[in-house]
N, C-alpha and C positions, 0 to 999 in steps of 0.2 A: 480479614475483611468482614468478619461477622459483626464486629463492633460498629463499623461504618454502616452496615446495613441496618442495624438497630437504630442508629442515629438518624438515618435517612427516613426510616419508617416513622420515627417520632416527629420529624420535621414535616412529613406529609400531613399528620394529624394537627400539628400546630404546637409551638412552644411559647408559653407566656413570656412576653417581652415588654419592657418598659420603654415608652416613647419619651426620651430625654428632651426632645425638642418641643414637646407639648406643655401647655400650662393648664392645670398644675402638672408637675413633673411625675406625679404618681400614676399617670394614665397608662393603662396596660392594653396590649392587644396580642392577638395570636399571630406569631410569625410562622409562615409556612414556606417551605422550599421544596422543589421537585427536581429530581435528577432526570434529565431528558437524553443527554448525550454523554458518552465517555470516550476519551481519546487516549492513545498510547501506541507503543510499538506492537507488532504482530504477536510475539510470544506472550506479552503481558495481557493483551485483550483476549487472546485465545484462552488463556487460563481463566480470566474473569468470566468469559461467556460460556466456558465449558466445552469448547470445541477443540479438535485436534490441531488445527492450524496448518502452517506451511509445511511442506514435505510429506503431507498425509495424502491418502488416496482421495479423500474429499476435503481439500484444504481450505476452501473459501467459506467465509462466515456469512456471506450475503447470497450466494447461489450454490447450487448442487453440482457444479462441474466436477468431473472426475479426472484424476491425474493418470499418467502412464509413466512407466519406468524406462529409463534409457538402458542401452546394452551394458551389462556388467555393472549395474548401479542399483542400489536400494532406494534411491531418492526419487520421489515423484515430481514430475513437472506437468504443466497443464496447457498444452498446445490447443488452439482452437481446432485446427485440422489434425486429426489423429494420424499416427504413423501408417503409411500405406496410402493415405489421401482419400480413402473411400468414405470414412465417417468424419463428421465435423460437428462442432457446436455452433448453433445459430446465435451470433452475438446480439441480434435484435430480439431474441426470444429465449434467453437463458432460463433454466428452471430455478426460479428464485426461492429462497427460504422465506418462511413466514413464522410468526410466533406459534401459530397452531401446529405447523409442521414440526417445529422444535419440540413442542410438548408431546406430539404423537410419537416422534422418534425416541424421546426419553422414556415414555411409557412402554414402548416395545422392547427397548433394551432392558429395562428393569424387570419386565415380565418374562424374559427369556429364562429357561429352566437351568441352563448350565453356563459356566464361565466362558466356555468356548463359543457358545451361541451369542452371549452378550458381547464378546470381543469382536465377533464377526459383524454383528449389526453396528457396533460403534465404528468399525472401520468403514463400512459402506456409507453410513450417514455422516461420518466425520464429527461425531458428537461423543464426548466423554461423560458429561454430567449436566445437571441443571445449572442454569446461569445463576451466579451468586446474587444478582440483583433482581431475580425473577419475581420476587414478592412485591416489588415496587410497582404501583399502578401506572406510572408514566414511562416505564421501560418497555420498549418494543425490541425483543431479542433479535429481530431481523433487521432493524433499522437504527438502533441506538448506539451501535458500535462501528461507525464508518472507518474506513481506512484513512489515516491522516496523510496529508500530501507530502509532508517532509520525509517520513519514513518510506512511503510508497515510491516517491519520485527520486529524492536526492540521496537516500541511503540504500536504495535498491536498484531501481531501473537505470539511472545514469551510470553508477559504477559497473553494473552488469553490461551495459551497452559499450562502455569503454573496454571491458574485458573481451567483448565480442569483436570489437574492431582490432584488438591487438592479439587475438588468437589464444586468449587464456581463459575463456569462459567455461567454467565447470569442467576443466580438463579436456575440453573438445578442441580440436585443431580448427583451422580455417576452412576445411573442406575444399569445395571447388571455387569458393568465392575469393576475391582479392580485396583485402582491407588495407591495413597499414603495416609496412615493413618495420622491423625493429629500429633501423637507423632513422627512419622518418619520425617514428614516435619519440625517439630520443631528442630529435631536433625540436619537436613540438613541446616537449617537456622543458627544454632550455628556454624556448621563446616564451613559454608561460611564465617562468620565473623572472625573466628579464622584463616582462610587462608590468610587474608589480610597482616599480618606481614611477610609473605614469598613471597609476590608478589612485584616486583620492581614497583615503582611509575610510571615509563615510560610506563608500560603496561596498567594501569588503575588508574584513580584518587582515587577512594575509592570503597569498596565493603561492603555493609551493610548486616545484618542478613536478609536474603530474606524471612524469615517467619514473624518476628516481624516488620521489617522496610521496607517492600517491597514498601511502598508509597514513599520512598526516592529514588527509582531506576529511573534512566534516561536511555536513549538509550545506552550510553556508558557502564553502568553497566550491562544491560541486554545482550548486545553484548558479553562482556567478560565472563559473567556467563554461558551463553548457550554454548559458544564455548569451554571454557577451564575448567570450574568447573563442569558443569552439567554431562558430560560423566563420570566423576569420582564419583561424589556424588550420582548419581542415579543408578550406576551399582549395580545389585543385590537388588535394592530397587523397581524400576519399574518392572512390569511384562516383561518378555523377549521381547514380540512383541512390547510393547510400548517403551522399551529401544532401540530396533533397529530402531524404528520410530524416536526417538530422534537423533540417530547417523546419520540417513539419512538426517535429517534437518541440522545437523552440516556440513555435506559434501556439501549440497546445499549452505549454507551461505558462507562457505570457498571458494567455486568456484566463487560465485558472488562477493566476496570482492577482488579477485585477480586484480592486476594492468593490466594484459593482459590475454586474453582468446582465445583459438583456435576455429575455426568453428566447429570442431568435438565435442569440449566440450560444445558448445552451444546446439547442438543436444542432447548430453547426458543429459544436464541440463533440457531441455524440457521434456524428458522422465522421468527423476528423479522427477521433480516437479509434473507432472501429477500422477505418481505412489504414491507420498507422499500424495497428496490430496485424492486420492482414498482410500488409507490405513486409512487416518484420518476419513473418513466417514464410513468406513467398520464396 
């Protein structure tokens, strides 16, 4: 990545470029380009940004929420309401990261006198090192690396929600809730595969049996299934409150995928998403 950084720094200053459309064709100008946003999956951007990323005590690259460990597990997860129900994170007022805070944390870590002290601070702050692109003037370490929708929703949340419905989420059983029995999910898988012949290929490449062949699902398949098949296949099969929870998620996804969105809809989405998360943890 060092070479890329040097090239981007050079582009900020300007690279002599010939304007071939101009007359005479020897007219030159300075071409400038500025990196503002970077996208990728969570592990890749965590490395780029210099943060610990998912499964860490402080896993989020945009806020300072702290994780907790489940029983007999070394993996951290980040519930809004902490175990016991007494402490919780305010979703409307999360402690957000800033560029200045990133710099302060890095300075504190580097100034620590021992390796143990540095590792302790790095764990608390969720930071490993300086961002690779921190020397670029247009990079905001707190805002230039947003979570991309494909990985966040269709490679993470939707598959995990399915595991939750089927009692296979992170080796946890279904607890006191009733979701989908094995034979019901098997039927849903068969009905999913049978629906393919009625779906124009322009809509989705292929749809597999989501019970037997879920390992073949990619983001496109999860996207189509959750938006267009799940509301039909899960009706009267999921308990009413969980089915409504699914419909709320479909509405959130549909709004997020629109080509344009109004300011009022953004406010509506914020409330809708917060309520969805609260209902998920309830």
